[in-house]
Every structure is written in C-alpha cells, then in structure tokens.
C-alpha positions as CSV (number, residue, x, y, z in Angstrom):
1,X,-30.8,8.6,1.4
2,X,-32.3,10.8,4.2
3,X,-32.3,7.9,6.6
4,X,-28.7,6.7,6.0
5,X,-26.4,7.4,8.9
6,X,-23.4,9.3,7.5
7,X,-20.1,9.9,9.3
8,X,-18.1,12.8,8.0
9,X,-15.0,14.4,9.3
10,X,-12.0,16.4,8.5
11,X,-8.6,15.0,7.8
12,X,-6.6,16.5,10.6
13,X,-3.3,15.3,11.7
14,X,-2.6,17.9,14.4
15,X,-3.3,15.6,17.4
16,X,-2.0,12.4,16.0
17,X,1.4,10.6,16.2
18,X,2.6,8.8,13.0
19,X,5.3,6.3,12.3
20,X,6.5,6.0,8.8
21,X,8.2,2.6,8.2
22,X,10.0,2.6,4.9
23,X,12.2,0.1,3.1
24,X,15.7,1.0,2.0
25,X,15.6,-1.3,-1.1
26,X,14.7,0.7,-4.2
27,X,15.5,3.8,-2.1
28,X,15.5,6.1,-5.1
29,X,11.7,5.4,-5.4
30,X,11.0,5.0,-1.7
31,X,12.7,8.3,-0.7
32,X,10.1,10.1,-3.0
33,X,7.3,8.2,-1.2
34,X,8.6,9.3,2.1
35,X,8.8,13.0,1.0
36,X,5.2,12.7,-0.3
37,X,3.9,11.2,3.0
38,X,5.7,13.7,5.2
39,X,4.4,16.6,3.0
40,X,0.8,15.3,3.2
41,X,1.0,15.0,7.0
42,X,2.5,18.5,7.4
43,X,-0.2,20.0,5.1
44,X,-2.9,18.4,7.3
45,X,-1.6,19.9,10.5
46,X,1.0,17.5,11.8
47,X,4.4,18.9,13.0
48,X,7.7,17.2,12.4
49,X,7.8,16.2,16.1
50,X,4.7,14.0,15.5
51,X,6.4,12.0,12.8
52,X,9.0,9.3,13.2
53,X,10.8,7.6,10.3
54,X,11.9,4.0,10.7
55,X,13.9,2.3,7.9
56,X,14.0,-1.4,7.3
57,X,16.1,-3.4,4.7
58,X,13.3,-4.3,2.3
59,X,9.5,-4.7,1.7
60,X,9.6,-8.2,3.1
61,X,10.8,-6.8,6.5
62,X,8.0,-4.2,6.7
63,X,5.3,-6.4,8.3
64,X,7.5,-7.6,11.2
65,X,8.7,-4.1,12.1
66,X,5.2,-2.5,11.5
67,X,3.7,-5.1,13.9
68,X,6.2,-4.2,16.6
69,X,5.8,-0.4,16.0
70,X,2.0,-0.6,16.0
71,X,2.0,-2.9,19.1
72,X,4.1,-0.3,21.0
73,X,1.0,1.9,21.1
74,X,3.2,5.0,20.7
75,X,1.6,5.9,17.4
76,X,-2.0,6.6,16.3
77,X,-1.2,5.3,12.8
78,X,1.6,3.6,10.8
79,X,2.4,4.3,7.2
80,X,4.3,1.5,5.4
81,X,6.2,2.5,2.3
82,X,8.2,0.5,-0.1
83,X,8.6,-0.5,-3.7
84,X,8.6,-4.1,-5.1
85,X,9.4,-4.2,-8.8
86,X,9.0,-7.3,-10.8
87,X,12.1,-9.0,-12.0
88,X,12.9,-12.1,-14.0
89,X,12.2,-14.5,-11.0
90,X,9.1,-15.3,-9.0
91,X,10.7,-13.4,-6.0
92,X,8.3,-10.5,-6.7
93,X,5.2,-12.6,-6.1
94,X,6.5,-13.9,-2.7
95,X,7.6,-10.5,-1.4
96,X,4.6,-8.5,-2.6
97,X,2.1,-11.1,-1.3
98,X,3.7,-11.6,2.1
99,X,4.1,-7.9,2.5
100,X,0.5,-7.1,1.8
101,X,-0.8,-9.9,4.0
102,X,1.5,-9.1,6.8
103,X,0.7,-5.4,6.9
104,X,-3.1,-6.2,7.0
105,X,-2.5,-8.7,9.8
106,X,-0.4,-6.1,11.8
107,X,-3.3,-3.7,11.7
108,X,-5.9,-6.4,12.6
109,X,-3.8,-7.7,15.5
110,X,-2.9,-4.3,17.0
111,X,-5.9,-2.2,16.3
112,X,-3.7,0.5,14.9
113,X,-4.4,1.8,11.3
114,X,-1.6,0.7,8.9
115,X,-1.5,2.4,5.5
116,X,-0.3,0.2,2.6
117,X,1.9,2.5,0.6
118,X,4.0,-0.2,-1.0
119,X,4.3,0.1,-4.8
120,X,4.0,-3.2,-6.7
121,X,5.0,-2.5,-10.3
122,X,6.1,-4.3,-13.4
123,X,8.9,-1.7,-14.2
124,X,11.0,0.9,-12.6
125,X,9.3,3.5,-14.8
126,X,5.9,2.6,-13.3
127,X,7.4,2.9,-9.8
128,X,8.7,6.4,-10.6
129,X,5.4,7.4,-12.0
130,X,3.6,6.4,-8.8
131,X,6.3,8.1,-6.6
132,X,5.6,11.6,-7.6
133,X,5.5,12.0,-11.4
134,X,2.6,11.1,-13.7
135,X,0.5,9.0,-11.3
136,X,0.8,11.3,-8.2
137,X,2.6,10.2,-5.1
138,X,1.3,7.1,-3.4
139,X,3.3,7.9,-0.2
140,X,1.1,11.1,0.1
141,X,-2.0,9.0,-0.7
142,X,-1.1,6.5,2.1
143,X,-0.5,9.4,4.6
144,X,-3.9,10.9,3.8
145,X,-5.7,7.6,3.9
146,X,-4.4,6.7,7.3
147,X,-5.5,10.0,9.0
148,X,-8.6,8.9,10.8
149,X,-11.5,11.3,10.2
150,X,-12.2,13.3,13.4
151,X,-15.8,13.1,14.4
152,X,-17.7,13.0,17.7
153,X,-15.3,11.2,20.1
154,X,-18.2,9.2,21.5
155,X,-19.1,7.7,18.1
156,X,-17.2,4.8,16.6
157,X,-14.9,5.8,13.8
158,X,-15.1,4.1,10.4
159,X,-12.1,2.2,9.1
160,X,-10.0,3.7,6.4
161,X,-8.6,2.2,3.3
162,X,-5.5,2.9,1.2
163,X,-5.0,1.8,-2.3
164,X,-2.0,1.3,-4.4
165,X,-1.6,0.2,-8.0
166,X,-1.0,-3.5,-8.5
167,X,1.1,-4.9,-11.4
168,X,-2.1,-5.9,-13.2
169,X,-3.4,-2.3,-13.2
170,X,-6.1,-3.2,-10.6
171,X,-6.3,-1.5,-7.3
172,X,-5.7,-3.4,-4.0
173,X,-7.7,-2.1,-1.1
174,X,-6.6,-3.0,2.4
175,X,-9.3,-2.3,5.0
176,X,-7.8,-0.7,8.1
177,X,-9.0,-0.8,11.6
178,X,-9.3,2.3,13.8
179,X,-8.5,2.4,17.5
180,X,-12.3,2.5,18.2
181,X,-13.7,-0.3,16.2
182,X,-13.8,-2.2,13.0
183,X,-15.8,-1.4,9.9
184,X,-15.6,-0.4,6.3
185,X,-16.8,2.8,4.5
C-alpha cells in the first residue's frame, strides 16, 4: 500500500459554481431534495450566489436541460434532482432508464460533472424516506458527491460518483467526469 498513488482532497464548494436542475413533478419530494442539496453546498462553503436553480417539468426532461446547462460552461458542476415513483404502467421503466442514461451522457459529452440525484422508488413512502427522513437526503448526497476534491491544480482530478437507491434496493453508481480528465476512484 505504500507504493499506491493516493489523491485526497477536501470537499470545498467555496470557489465553484453550481446549477441545480430539478423536476417539478413529485415536487413535494423534490423540494426536500433541493433543500438538502442547497444545505450541503452552503455547509461546504458555497454562497447562495454560486447556486442557480433551474426547474423542468419532469425527470424525463432533466437530461436535455442538464446537457444545455453543462454545455454553457457557466457551471463547474450540475446537480440533477427528481423523483420517479413506480406506478401501474411501464412508464416508470422508460422514464427512469432514459433519465439515468441521458444524465450520464450529458456529463460525458460536456466534461462537466453531473450528479444523479434522481430517486427511483417503488412507493411514495420510499421517496419520502430518501428525501430527508429515514434514509437521509439524497439531494444532499448528490451535492456532496459532485464537489470535486481540491488537490494540486497541476494534477488530474479523479472522477466522482453519486449513488441513489434503485427500486430493487441496489445502488446505481454513475461515474462522472471532471473538467480535467476521466477516471474512476
């Protein structure tokens, strides 16, 4: 272990600009995710002036808008927040799958880290649990995950990952790309 190159850093948001792109559908849940994300950014040194909130109709709309926002190069990172709750139709599968794939693609194509803070749950109760009650706040988790660890500016930064609970109970990890390179830690 002595010969392994290790990159460590502090999660500091003080010098970064963030866009939070959040869906309005299931807003009772998503509003809690937004509060969690903003609180996490502020606790890590960001000011409210460094955070911009952009609302979209639903989770299916997140990838398109996130791609445009990330492509603008006005932000150091984008936090995508939403809630897709399974219903009686296969609609859930299409929305959740396209949302996840589209957000990963937006990060890959723009080089801007995109945090996947979209809940994909079986029930509304599970969504509330992940939006600030029993299971923590996944909006805060996404905001923390997307903050790129600050290290020597001449060294490439590792990618970051953000996880969210999937309906099956497994965790989906989306590898994110930093402005300075691609990699996974």
